[in-house]
N, C-alpha and C positions, 0 to 999 in steps of 0.2 A: 792524077786523074782523079778523076768527080765527077757525077751523076747532079742534075739536078735537077729540082721536085717544085712547083710555085701552085697552089693552090689561092684562094679567095674567101671568105665568108663576109660577110655583114654583120657589123659586133652588137653589141648593144648599147654601144651612143649611136648606132646607124651611121657609122665613118666605117672606109674598107682597112678590114683588117687582112698580112699577109703573112701564109708561109715559105718558105722555100726547105724543103727537106736537104743534107749534102752531105755525097755518097765518099769518102774517099776509096779510093781501088790499092791504091799505095804501100807498102810497105817502111813509107817513112809521117813521124807527121806534118801537114801545114797548117799556116796559117792565111786566110784568111777573110777579106775584106765586104760588105758589104752595105750599098744601101739604097735607096728605092727611089721613085720621082711620080705622082701623080696627076694626071691629067683629067680633067670634068670628064665632061657627056660626048663633046665636040671637039678633044682629043687635044684638048688647048693644056696647056703647064698649068699645076697648079702652084701658090708658092711654099709648099709645104716639100721642099726635098732635104730626106732626109742627112744627117752629116753618119762617114764610114761607119762600122761597127765589126769589131773588129773577132772572131772567130776560131778559135782553135780546133785546128780536126784531130784528131788520132788516129794513125796505123790503122786502117781497114775497119773504119768507124763509121762513125756520121754526128752532123751536126743540123741546127735547126736556127734561120734567121729568121726569127719575126719584127713589124711593122707596122705600126697603125697608121694612117691620113689621118691625120685632123680638120681638116676643112670636109665635109656632110656632101655633095659636090663630084666627090674622087667615084671617077668610074674604069677609070681605064690605071695601070703603075707599068713603069721599067726596072726590073733590078739589077743593077749592077752589080757585078762581082772584079772584087781583081785580089792579083796577091799581095799579099799584106806586108810590107815593112820591119 
């Protein structure tokens, strides 16, 4: 089991930067994968979905997942997290 906290910022290139801090509450290491899909102000998907990024979270520790949108039109996002394979 782990916690997930999300934050977003406007980057210096006027694109959307998102952070996701994941906390592993187990006594064993976790391997997870994350990707992000960005949407414009009307919640229409943009063509800048990221590839799956693998992260290793040590037992009772945390990891940070970070992505940037390609389009400056990005206003919303969805972060998908799945068990690493």
